[in-house]
C-alpha positions in Angstrom: 13.4 -4.3 -85.9 11.9 -4.8 -82.0 10.8 -7.8 -82.7 6.9 -9.5 -81.9 5.5 -9.3 -78.7 3.7 -11.7 -76.7 0.3 -11.1 -74.7 2.4 -10.4 -71.3 4.9 -7.7 -73.4 7.8 -10.1 -73.9 9.6 -9.7 -76.9 10.8 -12.4 -79.3 9.8 -15.9 -79.2 13.2 -18.2 -78.0 13.4 -18.5 -74.5 16.7 -18.8 -73.2 18.0 -22.3 -71.2 18.4 -20.3 -68.1 15.0 -19.3 -68.7 13.5 -22.7 -69.6 15.3 -24.4 -66.4 13.7 -21.5 -63.8 9.9 -22.1 -65.6 11.3 -25.5 -64.9 12.0 -25.3 -61.0 9.0 -23.1 -60.1 7.0 -25.7 -61.9 9.0 -28.4 -59.3 8.4 -26.3 -56.6 4.3 -26.2 -57.1 3.7 -22.9 -58.6 0.8 -22.7 -60.8 1.7 -22.1 -64.3 0.0 -19.0 -64.9 1.8 -17.7 -61.7 4.9 -18.6 -63.9 3.4 -17.4 -66.4 2.9 -13.7 -64.8 6.4 -13.7 -63.4 8.9 -14.5 -66.6 6.3 -12.3 -69.1 5.8 -16.2 -71.1 2.5 -17.8 -71.8 0.9 -19.8 -69.7 1.1 -21.9 -72.7 3.9 -21.6 -73.8 4.9 -22.5 -69.8 3.5 -25.0 -70.1 5.4 -26.8 -73.3 7.7 -26.6 -71.6 7.1 -28.1 -68.7 5.7 -30.9 -71.1 9.0 -31.6 -73.4 11.0 -31.5 -70.4 9.3 -34.0 -68.0 8.2 -31.1 -66.2 6.3 -33.2 -62.9 10.2 -33.9 -63.2 9.5 -33.9 -60.2 9.7 -37.7 -61.6 12.3 -39.0 -61.6 12.9 -42.2 -62.0 16.2 -43.6 -59.8 18.7 -46.5 -61.3 17.1 -47.9 -57.8 13.1 -47.4 -58.9 13.5 -49.1 -62.3 15.7 -51.7 -61.6 12.2 -52.8 -58.8 9.4 -51.7 -61.4 11.6 -54.1 -64.3 11.5 -57.1 -62.0 8.8 -56.8 -60.6 6.9 -56.5 -64.5 9.0 -59.8 -65.3 7.5 -61.0 -61.8 3.5 -60.3 -63.1 3.9 -58.3 -66.2 0.2 -57.5 -65.0 0.9 -55.0 -62.6 -0.7 -52.0 -62.3 0.9 -48.5 -62.0 -0.7 -48.0 -58.3 0.1 -51.1 -56.7 4.3 -50.3 -58.0 3.7 -47.5 -56.4 2.3 -48.2 -53.4 4.6 -51.0 -53.8 7.5 -48.5 -53.3 6.7 -46.5 -51.0 6.0 -49.7 -49.0 9.3 -51.2 -49.1 11.1 -47.5 -48.3 12.3 -47.7 -52.3 11.4 -44.4 -52.9 8.9 -41.4 -51.0 6.7 -39.3 -52.2 8.2 -36.6 -53.2 
């Protein structure tokens, strides 16, 4: 049995881990979901599911130092806004925009 094809011609349902990692890498390099979809022959919906399940914007990796600072600031001022935390992290050189 050949299996069912998606609208892009890819056969099968489950994606290999290396393909999933490639999708995440492409997304982290700011490649659009549509371009990723066309390149790897996975529907845009499938690409978005993989990105959302793996934290895609995974681009947003929180290091131990960043997490430690956030915990301290939240203890000092529980009502602090996320935007204030972001700005403070940047101003104090704890992390950069990337």
